[in-house]
N, C-alpha and C positions, 0 to 999 in steps of 0.2 A: 662547939665545933666551929674551926675556921680553917678554910682551905682556899688555896689559890690554884687554877687549873686553866688550861687553853681551852678555847671554845670547841676546837675540833676534837679534843680528847674527851671532853665531857660529852658531846653530841655523839661521837661514835660509841661510847659506853651506853648511853641511853637508848640508842637504836638497837644495840645488841640485846638488851633485856626486855624491850617494849613488846615484842611479840607474845610474852607470856603475861601481860598486864592488861586487864579489861579496862575499857573505856568507862563502862558503867557497871557497878556491882552493888548488890544489897548490902555487902560489907565493905565499907569505905577503904579499909586498909588494902583490899585487893585492887584499888585503883591507884595505888601508890608504888613508888620505888624506894626500897630501904637503902639508904646511903650511910656508909660507915667510914670515917676517916681515922686512919692509924698509921704505924710506922711503915706499912706496905703501900700506902697511897690511898686511893679512893676505891672503895668497893660497893659495887650497886648490885641489888638482888631484886628480881621481879618474878611473881609466881601467880599462878591461878590454881594452885594445889595439885593439877595434873602435871604441869611442867613448871620447874623452876630453872631460872637462868641466873648465874652469878658471873660477873666480870670485874676485873681490877684494873685501874689505870693509874699512871703516874701523876702525882699532884703534890704540891708543897703544903704538907699540913702543919698549920701553926697551932691549932688546938685539936686534940682528938675528940671523937664523939659520933653519935649517930642519930638519924632522924629519917622519917618517912615523909615523901613529897609527892604531890599529885604528879603521875609520871608523864601523861600525855600534855598537861600544861606546861610543865618544865621543858619538855622537849620542844614544843611549839615556840616557847620563849628563846630557847638556846638557838633554835634554827635562824630566828631573825637577826642574830648578831653576826658580825662579819668573822670570817675565819682568820685565825691569829689574835682574835680578842683574848685579852688576859682577864679572866673572871675570878671574882672572890665569892665565897659561899660563907655566910655568917649566920650561925643560929643565936637568936636572941628572943627571949620571951615567947617561946613556942612558935615563932616564925622564922623563915630563912630568907635572908636578903641575898639575892643573886645579882651581882653588879659587874658590868662591863662597860662598853660604850653607852649602853642602856642598863636600866635595872628594873627588877621585879621582887616583890615581897610576896612569899607564898606561905599559906597556913600549912602547918606541920602536924603529923601524928606521931605520938610517941613510938619509938622503935621497938618497945617492948611488946606492942600489939601485934608486930609482924610475925608470922610463923617462923620459928627457928629453923635454920638450915642443917641438916644432919649429913655429915660427910661420911664416906665409906672408910672401913678400917682396912689396914694392911695395903701391900702394894697391889697395883693391877695386874691381873693375870693375862689380860688381852691388851694388845696394842696395835694400832692400825693407822696407816697413811691417812691424813685428813683428806686429800684430794680424792682419793680412791672411795673413801667412805662417803663423802658428799655425793659423788656421782653415783654410788650404788644406791643410796637412799632415795635420791630423785627419781631414779628409774623405777624402783620398787614402789614407792608411795603413790605414783600416778594411778597404780591399778587397784589401789585399796578402795573399799566400798564407801560411798558417800550418801548423804541424805537418808531417806527412808530405808534403803537397803541396808546402810551401816548401822542404823537404829535397830533393824530387826535381827541383824546378826552381828553383834558387836566385835567378835574376834576379826571379822572381815574388814572392819573399819580401821584396823590397825596394819603395821608392817611387822612380819615375823623375823626374828633374828635367831639364828641358830648357828652355834659355833661348831666348827669341824677341826678339833684340835690335831688329829692325825695329819690332816692335809694343810694345817695352818691357814685356814681362811674362815671368813664369816659369810654366811648365806642369808641374803635378804630376799623376802618374798612379800608380794601384795596380790591380792585377788578380789574380784567382786561378783564372781559367778559368770561373767561375761569376758573377762580378760585375766591375764596372769602375767606376772613379771617376776623372775627369778634372777638374782644378781649374786655373783661370787667375788668377794673381795679378799685379796691376801691380807694376812695379819700375823703377827707375833703372838704365839700362845703358850702358856706355861700351865694353863688350867684345863679342867675337864670340859667334855661337851655339854653345853647349856643352852637353854632356849627360853624366849620371852617374846611376847607381842606388846608393842608399844603403839599408841595412837598415831595415826598418820600425820595429823597435825603436829604432833611433838616431833616426829621424825623429820618434817620439813623445818621445824625450828632448830633442829640439830645441824642439819645441813646448812642453813643460813648462818648459824653462830660459828662454824668452822670453815666456811668457804674461802676465807683468806688466810688460813692458818697453815704455816709451813711445818711446824713441829708435829710429831705423831700425836693421835688422840688415844687416850687410855680409857678402858671400858671396864666397869665394875658391874657384874650381875648379882643383884641382891634379892631377897625375898619380896616381891611386890614392886620392884622398881629396878631401872637400869640407870647407871650414872656414867657420864661422859665428861672427860676433862682434857682440854688442850691447853695451849700457851694463853694463859691470862684469863680463860673462860671455862666455865663448867656447866653442863645441862644435865638435870636429873628428870626422867620421865617415869610416871607412874605406870606399871604394867596392867594389861588388860587380862582379866582372867578368863580361862577357857583354853581349849585345845584347837590348835590351827588344823585347817584342812591338810589332808595328804596331797599336796599339789604335784608330787612327782608322778601321780597317776594321770594327771591332765595333760602332761606334755606329751605330743604326738611322737610315735617311735618308727614311723614309716621310713623304710630306706629308700623308697621311690618317691620323688617330688620334683616339681618344677621349681627352679630357682631363679629369682630375678635380683641383680645386683645393681643398685642405683644410688646416686648421691642423695643425701638426706634432703637436700634443697628440692629436688625433683619430686620425692614422695610428699614432701610438705605442699608443694604447689598443686599436686593432684588433689589432696585432701582439701586445701583451702578452696580451690575452684569447686569442688563438689558441695561443700558447705555453704557456698553462696546461694545454691538452688534449694538444697534439701535440708530437711531437719535431721539431726543426728540420729534419730530413731528410725531413719529411712536408709536403705542401702544404697551405696555407690557401687557401680559395676566396674570391676578391674579386669583387664585381659592382658595376658602375657603372651607375646607373639614372638616364636623363635626366629632366627635368622633363616631367611629363605630366598635369596637373591637380593634381598634388601635388609638394612640393619634390623636387629632385634628391637622390639618396642615394647612399652607398656602403655596400654590405653585405660582412659577412665571416661565413663559416662554417668551422668546423674540426671534424673528428671522428676519434676513435681508438677501434676497437671495444672494446679492454680498459677504457677509461676513460669513454667517453660522447662528448658534442658540446657545442659551444658556438656562439653566433650573435649578432650585434649589427648595428645600423646607425645611421648618422649622416647628418644633412642636410649636403650639400656643394654645390659648383658642379660641373656636369658639361656639357661640350660634346661634340658628336659622338654616335655611336650608343651604345646600350646594349652592354655586353660584359661577360663574366665571364672571369677568368683566375686561373690557380693560381700561387702565389709563396711562395718561402722566406720565412716572416714574420721570421725572425732577421735575415736579410740586409736586408730592408726597415726593420726597426726600426733596425739599426746605421746605415743611411744617414740615416734621418731624425734619429736622435739627433745625429749630426754636423752637421746642418744649423742647429741652434739653434732659436730662437724664430720665430714667422711662419708664413707659408703655404709649402706645397710644391706643385708640380704633378706630378702622375702621368700619363704618357702611354703608351698602348699601342695598337698598330696592328692587333692580332689576338691571339686566344687563345693562339696558340703563338709569339708574338713576344716579343722582350724588354721589360721595362718599363723606361722612362725616367723618372728623377726629378730634378727641377730645384728647387733652393731659391730663394727671393726674396731677392736680395742687394741690394735697394735699388733696383735698375733693372729690375724685373720678373724673369721667369724666363728667364735669358739662357744663358750658355754652360756654366757649371758643371753637370756632369751626373754621376749615378750610373745605371749599367746593370745590371740583374739579369735573368739567364737565367730563362725561364719553366718551369713544370711544365706537362705535356701533361695536359688534363683531357678528361672525357667530353664529347661534341659538345653535349649539353644545356646545358652551362654556358657555351659560346661567346658566345651572345647572350641578353640579358636582354629580355624582352617586357614 
């Protein structure tokens, strides 16, 4: 194998596949990136068996071939080289020399030891805009269960993908028992309704892989795995076995609620200030104050006896009755961070009822929703006079 490639092209390809490659593994080949040079250019593959990433970049191939190289070592070396540096990669006697303005010689593993990549058969039945897919994944994945909770209930450690062919959309959901995120993403569909659960980590890898992709992403649902292919890059995730929870039953259906409409930056500031004082397991107290001779406001207060207290307020839009409610400030901040810029709508129908958060996705505060379970507060906080 002998290849010439620009430093930035190789670095971008390595950083694309790196999230699927372990730094340390009991099986050395899983610490490597598989590199194949052929008439299509240079193809890199990284895998941890749960998630596999494949990407192809332009390169001048003088001799075809393939080899496995230590992924993190190669990436760190390429980072030290200047942008625009012209690199050569030459395989000789079981080692690869990578040479630019500096050079390194890396021990290699035979590519035959690398798990083979199995591509799906037939045309994709589902196609989706990359930008909306990435946004939907990020919003849903933040609510997926982590740590001990995810280990105890593996299906909740993943993101549920469900196609709605009749409505031409993909529904993504994440939940951990304390919060829920349901996101509706438009898609082109010629296939039946299907459903799968993929690990939240894999979902975030997919979002990262396609965040700068302009072309649509094609999706194949196969037995035990889901395959995503965009321009120059493909990601395959193993599916989690089991039945996902019926999250539709969790979404509040009350027609009477207090609504606060505020910029995301305002809500993030409230949460950040609360978390200076309190642990995420403690409640921050939020109060929605309707207009009454003075502008409508949202107030936040938080207290921890050992440290002290903090409080602030911002002018916002409030409709409905004044209300106070306790909320996990970290969960609320996570949801708002995932919504991006613009306004969000916070809706709550009672001090002990779940909070509903809706981002403004260009068509008002529509279906995409985050639900966060409440903390129970003292009765005096339930209604703001």
